[in-house]
PDB file of N, CA, C and O in Angstrom:
ATOM      1  N   MET A   1     -24.744   6.757  10.968  1.00  0.00           N
ATOM      2  CA  MET A   1     -23.441   6.128  11.112  1.00  0.00           C
ATOM      3  C   MET A   1     -22.347   7.095  10.635  1.00  0.00           C
ATOM      4  O   MET A   1     -22.586   7.965   9.798  1.00  0.00           O
ATOM      5  N   SER A   2     -21.176   6.923  11.176  1.00  0.00           N
ATOM      6  CA  SER A   2     -20.063   7.790  10.793  1.00  0.00           C
ATOM      7  C   SER A   2     -19.416   7.291   9.505  1.00  0.00           C
ATOM      8  O   SER A   2     -19.581   6.135   9.116  1.00  0.00           O
ATOM      9  N   GLU A   3     -18.691   8.172   8.862  1.00  0.00           N
ATOM     10  CA  GLU A   3     -17.991   7.806   7.633  1.00  0.00           C
ATOM     11  C   GLU A   3     -16.973   6.706   7.895  1.00  0.00           C
ATOM     12  O   GLU A   3     -16.820   5.801   7.075  1.00  0.00           O
ATOM     13  N   ILE A   4     -16.278   6.768   9.021  1.00  0.00           N
ATOM     14  CA  ILE A   4     -15.273   5.742   9.329  1.00  0.00           C
ATOM     15  C   ILE A   4     -15.945   4.389   9.541  1.00  0.00           C
ATOM     16  O   ILE A   4     -15.412   3.357   9.132  1.00  0.00           O
ATOM     17  N   HIS A   5     -17.095   4.390  10.170  1.00  0.00           N
ATOM     18  CA  HIS A   5     -17.831   3.141  10.372  1.00  0.00           C
ATOM     19  C   HIS A   5     -18.271   2.563   9.029  1.00  0.00           C
ATOM     20  O   HIS A   5     -18.149   1.360   8.801  1.00  0.00           O
ATOM     21  N   ASP A   6     -18.780   3.415   8.144  1.00  0.00           N
ATOM     22  CA  ASP A   6     -19.198   2.962   6.814  1.00  0.00           C
ATOM     23  C   ASP A   6     -18.031   2.391   6.028  1.00  0.00           C
ATOM     24  O   ASP A   6     -18.159   1.352   5.382  1.00  0.00           O
ATOM     25  N   LEU A   7     -16.887   3.073   6.083  1.00  0.00           N
ATOM     26  CA  LEU A   7     -15.699   2.603   5.388  1.00  0.00           C
ATOM     27  C   LEU A   7     -15.231   1.267   5.966  1.00  0.00           C
ATOM     28  O   LEU A   7     -14.870   0.355   5.221  1.00  0.00           O
ATOM     29  N   THR A   8     -15.239   1.157   7.279  1.00  0.00           N
ATOM     30  CA  THR A   8     -14.848  -0.098   7.926  1.00  0.00           C
ATOM     31  C   THR A   8     -15.753  -1.237   7.475  1.00  0.00           C
ATOM     32  O   THR A   8     -15.273  -2.337   7.203  1.00  0.00           O
ATOM     33  N   GLN A   9     -17.026  -0.992   7.395  1.00  0.00           N
ATOM     34  CA  GLN A   9     -17.975  -2.023   6.949  1.00  0.00           C
ATOM     35  C   GLN A   9     -17.684  -2.456   5.511  1.00  0.00           C
ATOM     36  O   GLN A   9     -17.735  -3.644   5.193  1.00  0.00           O
ATOM     37  N   LYS A  10     -17.381  -1.491   4.649  1.00  0.00           N
ATOM     38  CA  LYS A  10     -17.056  -1.827   3.259  1.00  0.00           C
ATOM     39  C   LYS A  10     -15.800  -2.683   3.179  1.00  0.00           C
ATOM     40  O   LYS A  10     -15.737  -3.627   2.391  1.00  0.00           O
ATOM     41  N   ILE A  11     -14.808  -2.358   3.987  1.00  0.00           N
ATOM     42  CA  ILE A  11     -13.561  -3.129   4.012  1.00  0.00           C
ATOM     43  C   ILE A  11     -13.833  -4.549   4.498  1.00  0.00           C
ATOM     44  O   ILE A  11     -13.317  -5.509   3.924  1.00  0.00           O
ATOM     45  N   ILE A  12     -14.630  -4.690   5.541  1.00  0.00           N
ATOM     46  CA  ILE A  12     -14.970  -6.016   6.071  1.00  0.00           C
ATOM     47  C   ILE A  12     -15.723  -6.832   5.031  1.00  0.00           C
ATOM     48  O   ILE A  12     -15.457  -8.023   4.870  1.00  0.00           O
ATOM     49  N   GLU A  13     -16.656  -6.209   4.325  1.00  0.00           N
ATOM     50  CA  GLU A  13     -17.395  -6.917   3.270  1.00  0.00           C
ATOM     51  C   GLU A  13     -16.452  -7.361   2.149  1.00  0.00           C
ATOM     52  O   GLU A  13     -16.560  -8.482   1.652  1.00  0.00           O
ATOM     53  N   PHE A  14     -15.543  -6.492   1.759  1.00  0.00           N
ATOM     54  CA  PHE A  14     -14.543  -6.818   0.735  1.00  0.00           C
ATOM     55  C   PHE A  14     -13.722  -8.025   1.175  1.00  0.00           C
ATOM     56  O   PHE A  14     -13.524  -8.967   0.407  1.00  0.00           O
ATOM     57  N   ARG A  15     -13.249  -7.987   2.416  1.00  0.00           N
ATOM     58  CA  ARG A  15     -12.460  -9.086   2.970  1.00  0.00           C
ATOM     59  C   ARG A  15     -13.254 -10.386   3.016  1.00  0.00           C
ATOM     60  O   ARG A  15     -12.750 -11.442   2.634  1.00  0.00           O
ATOM     61  N   ASP A  16     -14.474 -10.305   3.476  1.00  0.00           N
ATOM     62  CA  ASP A  16     -15.287 -11.513   3.645  1.00  0.00           C
ATOM     63  C   ASP A  16     -15.661 -12.156   2.310  1.00  0.00           C
ATOM     64  O   ASP A  16     -15.740 -13.381   2.218  1.00  0.00           O
ATOM     65  N   ARG A  17     -15.892 -11.344   1.274  1.00  0.00           N
ATOM     66  CA  ARG A  17     -16.200 -11.904  -0.048  1.00  0.00           C
ATOM     67  C   ARG A  17     -15.035 -12.726  -0.580  1.00  0.00           C
ATOM     68  O   ARG A  17     -15.235 -13.622  -1.400  1.00  0.00           O
ATOM     69  N   ARG A  18     -13.827 -12.435  -0.128  1.00  0.00           N
ATOM     70  CA  ARG A  18     -12.623 -13.122  -0.600  1.00  0.00           C
ATOM     71  C   ARG A  18     -12.121 -14.189   0.381  1.00  0.00           C
ATOM     72  O   ARG A  18     -11.101 -14.833   0.134  1.00  0.00           O
ATOM     73  N   ASP A  19     -12.832 -14.369   1.476  1.00  0.00           N
ATOM     74  CA  ASP A  19     -12.441 -15.331   2.513  1.00  0.00           C
ATOM     75  C   ASP A  19     -11.027 -15.047   3.042  1.00  0.00           C
ATOM     76  O   ASP A  19     -10.231 -15.966   3.234  1.00  0.00           O
ATOM     77  N   TRP A  20     -10.732 -13.778   3.271  1.00  0.00           N
ATOM     78  CA  TRP A  20      -9.405 -13.378   3.741  1.00  0.00           C
ATOM     79  C   TRP A  20      -9.321 -13.268   5.261  1.00  0.00           C
ATOM     80  O   TRP A  20      -8.233 -13.048   5.793  1.00  0.00           O
ATOM     81  N   LYS A  21     -10.432 -13.414   5.970  1.00  0.00           N
ATOM     82  CA  LYS A  21     -10.399 -13.246   7.427  1.00  0.00           C
ATOM     83  C   LYS A  21      -9.388 -14.196   8.071  1.00  0.00           C
ATOM     84  O   LYS A  21      -8.763 -13.871   9.081  1.00  0.00           O
ATOM     85  N   GLN A  22      -9.244 -15.369   7.468  1.00  0.00           N
ATOM     86  CA  GLN A  22      -8.309 -16.355   8.011  1.00  0.00           C
ATOM     87  C   GLN A  22      -6.858 -15.841   8.051  1.00  0.00           C
ATOM     88  O   GLN A  22      -6.039 -16.343   8.821  1.00  0.00           O
ATOM     89  N   PHE A  23      -6.555 -14.849   7.224  1.00  0.00           N
ATOM     90  CA  PHE A  23      -5.198 -14.300   7.166  1.00  0.00           C
ATOM     91  C   PHE A  23      -5.039 -13.026   7.986  1.00  0.00           C
ATOM     92  O   PHE A  23      -3.943 -12.470   8.058  1.00  0.00           O
ATOM     93  N   HIS A  24      -6.110 -12.564   8.597  1.00  0.00           N
ATOM     94  CA  HIS A  24      -6.045 -11.313   9.352  1.00  0.00           C
ATOM     95  C   HIS A  24      -5.710 -11.582  10.814  1.00  0.00           C
ATOM     96  O   HIS A  24      -6.554 -11.494  11.706  1.00  0.00           O
ATOM     97  N   ASN A  25      -4.449 -11.909  11.012  1.00  0.00           N
ATOM     98  CA  ASN A  25      -3.903 -12.106  12.353  1.00  0.00           C
ATOM     99  C   ASN A  25      -2.626 -11.264  12.414  1.00  0.00           C
ATOM    100  O   ASN A  25      -2.111 -10.862  11.370  1.00  0.00           O
ATOM    101  N   PRO A  26      -2.116 -10.994  13.593  1.00  0.00           N
ATOM    102  CA  PRO A  26      -0.964 -10.088  13.706  1.00  0.00           C
ATOM    103  C   PRO A  26       0.234 -10.486  12.838  1.00  0.00           C
ATOM    104  O   PRO A  26       0.840  -9.628  12.197  1.00  0.00           O
ATOM    105  N   LYS A  27       0.576 -11.764  12.813  1.00  0.00           N
ATOM    106  CA  LYS A  27       1.745 -12.208  12.033  1.00  0.00           C
ATOM    107  C   LYS A  27       1.555 -11.936  10.555  1.00  0.00           C
ATOM    108  O   LYS A  27       2.411 -11.308   9.931  1.00  0.00           O
ATOM    109  N   ASP A  28       0.457 -12.392   9.982  1.00  0.00           N
ATOM    110  CA  ASP A  28       0.236 -12.244   8.547  1.00  0.00           C
ATOM    111  C   ASP A  28       0.060 -10.780   8.149  1.00  0.00           C
ATOM    112  O   ASP A  28       0.521 -10.371   7.084  1.00  0.00           O
ATOM    113  N   CYS A  29      -0.594  -9.997   8.982  1.00  0.00           N
ATOM    114  CA  CYS A  29      -0.762  -8.572   8.682  1.00  0.00           C
ATOM    115  C   CYS A  29       0.587  -7.851   8.713  1.00  0.00           C
ATOM    116  O   CYS A  29       0.851  -7.005   7.859  1.00  0.00           O
ATOM    117  N   ALA A  30       1.435  -8.174   9.678  1.00  0.00           N
ATOM    118  CA  ALA A  30       2.760  -7.548   9.769  1.00  0.00           C
ATOM    119  C   ALA A  30       3.621  -7.921   8.563  1.00  0.00           C
ATOM    120  O   ALA A  30       4.309  -7.066   8.007  1.00  0.00           O
ATOM    121  N   ILE A  31       3.587  -9.173   8.163  1.00  0.00           N
ATOM    122  CA  ILE A  31       4.351  -9.613   6.991  1.00  0.00           C
ATOM    123  C   ILE A  31       3.859  -8.896   5.740  1.00  0.00           C
ATOM    124  O   ILE A  31       4.664  -8.404   4.950  1.00  0.00           O
ATOM    125  N   SER A  32       2.554  -8.834   5.557  1.00  0.00           N
ATOM    126  CA  SER A  32       1.988  -8.183   4.376  1.00  0.00           C
ATOM    127  C   SER A  32       2.338  -6.707   4.334  1.00  0.00           C
ATOM    128  O   SER A  32       2.665  -6.179   3.271  1.00  0.00           O
ATOM    129  N   LEU A  33       2.274  -6.037   5.469  1.00  0.00           N
ATOM    130  CA  LEU A  33       2.621  -4.621   5.536  1.00  0.00           C
ATOM    131  C   LEU A  33       4.076  -4.399   5.131  1.00  0.00           C
ATOM    132  O   LEU A  33       4.376  -3.485   4.363  1.00  0.00           O
ATOM    133  N   ALA A  34       4.979  -5.233   5.647  1.00  0.00           N
ATOM    134  CA  ALA A  34       6.399  -5.099   5.316  1.00  0.00           C
ATOM    135  C   ALA A  34       6.649  -5.360   3.836  1.00  0.00           C
ATOM    136  O   ALA A  34       7.447  -4.661   3.213  1.00  0.00           O
ATOM    137  N   LEU A  35       5.984  -6.346   3.272  1.00  0.00           N
ATOM    138  CA  LEU A  35       6.162  -6.653   1.849  1.00  0.00           C
ATOM    139  C   LEU A  35       5.678  -5.515   0.969  1.00  0.00           C
ATOM    140  O   LEU A  35       6.361  -5.139   0.017  1.00  0.00           O
ATOM    141  N   GLU A  36       4.521  -4.964   1.271  1.00  0.00           N
ATOM    142  CA  GLU A  36       3.981  -3.861   0.474  1.00  0.00           C
ATOM    143  C   GLU A  36       4.863  -2.623   0.593  1.00  0.00           C
ATOM    144  O   GLU A  36       5.105  -1.935  -0.399  1.00  0.00           O
ATOM    145  N   ALA A  37       5.343  -2.336   1.801  1.00  0.00           N
ATOM    146  CA  ALA A  37       6.208  -1.172   2.002  1.00  0.00           C
ATOM    147  C   ALA A  37       7.507  -1.319   1.219  1.00  0.00           C
ATOM    148  O   ALA A  37       8.002  -0.341   0.659  1.00  0.00           O
ATOM    149  N   SER A  38       8.066  -2.523   1.173  1.00  0.00           N
ATOM    150  CA  SER A  38       9.316  -2.699   0.442  1.00  0.00           C
ATOM    151  C   SER A  38       9.122  -2.554  -1.061  1.00  0.00           C
ATOM    152  O   SER A  38      10.044  -2.130  -1.757  1.00  0.00           O
ATOM    153  N   GLU A  39       7.955  -2.892  -1.572  1.00  0.00           N
ATOM    154  CA  GLU A  39       7.692  -2.675  -2.997  1.00  0.00           C
ATOM    155  C   GLU A  39       7.719  -1.179  -3.323  1.00  0.00           C
ATOM    156  O   GLU A  39       8.229  -0.781  -4.370  1.00  0.00           O
ATOM    157  N   VAL A  40       7.177  -0.358  -2.437  1.00  0.00           N
ATOM    158  CA  VAL A  40       7.198   1.086  -2.652  1.00  0.00           C
ATOM    159  C   VAL A  40       8.627   1.615  -2.504  1.00  0.00           C
ATOM    160  O   VAL A  40       9.056   2.463  -3.287  1.00  0.00           O
ATOM    161  N   LEU A  41       9.361   1.124  -1.511  1.00  0.00           N
ATOM    162  CA  LEU A  41      10.724   1.597  -1.274  1.00  0.00           C
ATOM    163  C   LEU A  41      11.651   1.322  -2.451  1.00  0.00           C
ATOM    164  O   LEU A  41      12.599   2.076  -2.673  1.00  0.00           O
ATOM    165  N   GLU A  42      11.399   0.262  -3.206  1.00  0.00           N
ATOM    166  CA  GLU A  42      12.242  -0.054  -4.357  1.00  0.00           C
ATOM    167  C   GLU A  42      12.311   1.102  -5.356  1.00  0.00           C
ATOM    168  O   GLU A  42      13.323   1.274  -6.035  1.00  0.00           O
ATOM    169  N   HIS A  43      11.248   1.888  -5.450  1.00  0.00           N
ATOM    170  CA  HIS A  43      11.234   3.005  -6.388  1.00  0.00           C
ATOM    171  C   HIS A  43      12.231   4.094  -5.994  1.00  0.00           C
ATOM    172  O   HIS A  43      12.663   4.871  -6.845  1.00  0.00           O
ATOM    173  N   PHE A  44      12.596   4.156  -4.728  1.00  0.00           N
ATOM    174  CA  PHE A  44      13.453   5.231  -4.230  1.00  0.00           C
ATOM    175  C   PHE A  44      14.869   4.769  -3.902  1.00  0.00           C
ATOM    176  O   PHE A  44      15.744   5.588  -3.620  1.00  0.00           O
ATOM    177  N   GLN A  45      15.088   3.490  -3.938  1.00  0.00           N
ATOM    178  CA  GLN A  45      16.395   2.944  -3.578  1.00  0.00           C
ATOM    179  C   GLN A  45      17.472   3.457  -4.531  1.00  0.00           C
ATOM    180  O   GLN A  45      17.268   3.494  -5.745  1.00  0.00           O
ATOM    181  N   TRP A  46      18.597   3.843  -3.985  1.00  0.00           N
ATOM    182  CA  TRP A  46      19.799   4.251  -4.709  1.00  0.00           C
ATOM    183  C   TRP A  46      19.655   5.599  -5.431  1.00  0.00           C
ATOM    184  O   TRP A  46      20.493   5.922  -6.274  1.00  0.00           O
ATOM    185  N   LYS A  47      18.648   6.372  -5.136  1.00  0.00           N
ATOM    186  CA  LYS A  47      18.498   7.682  -5.760  1.00  0.00           C
ATOM    187  C   LYS A  47      18.965   8.760  -4.775  1.00  0.00           C
ATOM    188  O   LYS A  47      18.616   8.734  -3.595  1.00  0.00           O
ATOM    189  N   ASN A  48      19.767   9.713  -5.287  1.00  0.00           N
ATOM    190  CA  ASN A  48      20.210  10.813  -4.427  1.00  0.00           C
ATOM    191  C   ASN A  48      19.165  11.923  -4.444  1.00  0.00           C
ATOM    192  O   ASN A  48      18.118  11.769  -5.072  1.00  0.00           O
ATOM    193  N   GLY A  49      19.425  13.019  -3.777  1.00  0.00           N
ATOM    194  CA  GLY A  49      18.455  14.097  -3.633  1.00  0.00           C
ATOM    195  C   GLY A  49      17.898  14.618  -4.949  1.00  0.00           C
ATOM    196  O   GLY A  49      16.682  14.661  -5.136  1.00  0.00           O
ATOM    197  N   ASP A  50      18.791  15.020  -5.872  1.00  0.00           N
ATOM    198  CA  ASP A  50      18.337  15.565  -7.153  1.00  0.00           C
ATOM    199  C   ASP A  50      17.624  14.514  -7.988  1.00  0.00           C
ATOM    200  O   ASP A  50      16.564  14.768  -8.560  1.00  0.00           O
ATOM    201  N   GLU A  51      18.211  13.350  -8.047  1.00  0.00           N
ATOM    202  CA  GLU A  51      17.614  12.254  -8.819  1.00  0.00           C
ATOM    203  C   GLU A  51      16.245  11.885  -8.255  1.00  0.00           C
ATOM    204  O   GLU A  51      15.303  11.635  -9.007  1.00  0.00           O
ATOM    205  N   LEU A  52      16.142  11.854  -6.943  1.00  0.00           N
ATOM    206  CA  LEU A  52      14.877  11.533  -6.294  1.00  0.00           C
ATOM    207  C   LEU A  52      13.831  12.611  -6.592  1.00  0.00           C
ATOM    208  O   LEU A  52      12.667  12.300  -6.844  1.00  0.00           O
ATOM    209  N   GLN A  53      14.245  13.857  -6.560  1.00  0.00           N
ATOM    210  CA  GLN A  53      13.321  14.953  -6.850  1.00  0.00           C
ATOM    211  C   GLN A  53      12.781  14.834  -8.275  1.00  0.00           C
ATOM    212  O   GLN A  53      11.579  14.984  -8.492  1.00  0.00           O
ATOM    213  N   ARG A  54      13.654  14.567  -9.247  1.00  0.00           N
ATOM    214  CA  ARG A  54      13.203  14.399 -10.635  1.00  0.00           C
ATOM    215  C   ARG A  54      12.270  13.203 -10.752  1.00  0.00           C
ATOM    216  O   ARG A  54      11.289  13.242 -11.494  1.00  0.00           O
ATOM    217  N   TYR A  55      12.580  12.144 -10.020  1.00  0.00           N
ATOM    218  CA  TYR A  55      11.763  10.922 -10.072  1.00  0.00           C
ATOM    219  C   TYR A  55      10.338  11.199  -9.589  1.00  0.00           C
ATOM    220  O   TYR A  55       9.372  10.817 -10.249  1.00  0.00           O
ATOM    221  N   VAL A  56      10.209  11.858  -8.449  1.00  0.00           N
ATOM    222  CA  VAL A  56       8.866  12.093  -7.903  1.00  0.00           C
ATOM    223  C   VAL A  56       8.103  13.154  -8.698  1.00  0.00           C
ATOM    224  O   VAL A  56       6.872  13.174  -8.674  1.00  0.00           O
ATOM    225  N   GLU A  57       8.814  14.028  -9.396  1.00  0.00           N
ATOM    226  CA  GLU A  57       8.149  15.032 -10.212  1.00  0.00           C
ATOM    227  C   GLU A  57       7.734  14.499 -11.577  1.00  0.00           C
ATOM    228  O   GLU A  57       6.919  15.118 -12.261  1.00  0.00           O
ATOM    229  N   SER A  58       8.283  13.364 -11.975  1.00  0.00           N
ATOM    230  CA  SER A  58       7.956  12.758 -13.264  1.00  0.00           C
ATOM    231  C   SER A  58       6.602  12.055 -13.173  1.00  0.00           C
ATOM    232  O   SER A  58       6.390  11.207 -12.306  1.00  0.00           O
ATOM    233  N   ASP A  59       5.700  12.411 -14.066  1.00  0.00           N
ATOM    234  CA  ASP A  59       4.374  11.768 -14.074  1.00  0.00           C
ATOM    235  C   ASP A  59       4.491  10.263 -14.247  1.00  0.00           C
ATOM    236  O   ASP A  59       3.801   9.502 -13.569  1.00  0.00           O
ATOM    237  N   LYS A  60       5.356   9.833 -15.148  1.00  0.00           N
ATOM    238  CA  LYS A  60       5.510   8.396 -15.431  1.00  0.00           C
ATOM    239  C   LYS A  60       6.003   7.647 -14.183  1.00  0.00           C
ATOM    240  O   LYS A  60       5.453   6.607 -13.819  1.00  0.00           O
ATOM    241  N   SER A  61       7.029   8.178 -13.544  1.00  0.00           N
ATOM    242  CA  SER A  61       7.570   7.520 -12.342  1.00  0.00           C
ATOM    243  C   SER A  61       6.591   7.533 -11.196  1.00  0.00           C
ATOM    244  O   SER A  61       6.440   6.537 -10.488  1.00  0.00           O
ATOM    245  N   ARG A  62       5.919   8.666 -11.008  1.00  0.00           N
ATOM    246  CA  ARG A  62       4.955   8.779  -9.912  1.00  0.00           C
ATOM    247  C   ARG A  62       3.818   7.800 -10.105  1.00  0.00           C
ATOM    248  O   ARG A  62       3.387   7.157  -9.148  1.00  0.00           O
ATOM    249  N   LYS A  63       3.319   7.675 -11.336  1.00  0.00           N
ATOM    250  CA  LYS A  63       2.232   6.739 -11.604  1.00  0.00           C
ATOM    251  C   LYS A  63       2.680   5.299 -11.345  1.00  0.00           C
ATOM    252  O   LYS A  63       1.906   4.482 -10.845  1.00  0.00           O
ATOM    253  N   LYS A  64       3.933   4.994 -11.688  1.00  0.00           N
ATOM    254  CA  LYS A  64       4.475   3.660 -11.416  1.00  0.00           C
ATOM    255  C   LYS A  64       4.490   3.370  -9.906  1.00  0.00           C
ATOM    256  O   LYS A  64       4.087   2.292  -9.468  1.00  0.00           O
ATOM    257  N   ALA A  65       4.953   4.334  -9.132  1.00  0.00           N
ATOM    258  CA  ALA A  65       5.015   4.173  -7.681  1.00  0.00           C
ATOM    259  C   ALA A  65       3.622   4.111  -7.076  1.00  0.00           C
ATOM    260  O   ALA A  65       3.371   3.324  -6.163  1.00  0.00           O
ATOM    261  N   GLU A  66       2.717   4.936  -7.580  1.00  0.00           N
ATOM    262  CA  GLU A  66       1.346   4.938  -7.046  1.00  0.00           C
ATOM    263  C   GLU A  66       0.639   3.627  -7.347  1.00  0.00           C
ATOM    264  O   GLU A  66      -0.215   3.192  -6.573  1.00  0.00           O
ATOM    265  N   HIS A  67       0.976   3.003  -8.439  1.00  0.00           N
ATOM    266  CA  HIS A  67       0.328   1.759  -8.845  1.00  0.00           C
ATOM    267  C   HIS A  67       0.695   0.607  -7.923  1.00  0.00           C
ATOM    268  O   HIS A  67      -0.051  -0.366  -7.815  1.00  0.00           O
ATOM    269  N   GLN A  68       1.843   0.713  -7.258  1.00  0.00           N
ATOM    270  CA  GLN A  68       2.279  -0.348  -6.357  1.00  0.00           C
ATOM    271  C   GLN A  68       1.239  -0.521  -5.307  1.00  0.00           C
ATOM    272  O   GLN A  68       1.387  -1.368  -4.426  1.00  0.00           O
TER     273      GLN A  68
END
């Protein structure tokens, strides 16, 4: 089996153990994607070029953003 197939199987098993299949439809997936993306975007909102550069270079800030 390919690595992508193995990974897909693990994801499906993870989903099924949590009974999340009921939420895996286009509407709910699109909403979830937008919500998660906006949580990441909040870290960068209102920062200019220099400020943004310092933010992404800071271990503390980067870890905060990665944790989202």
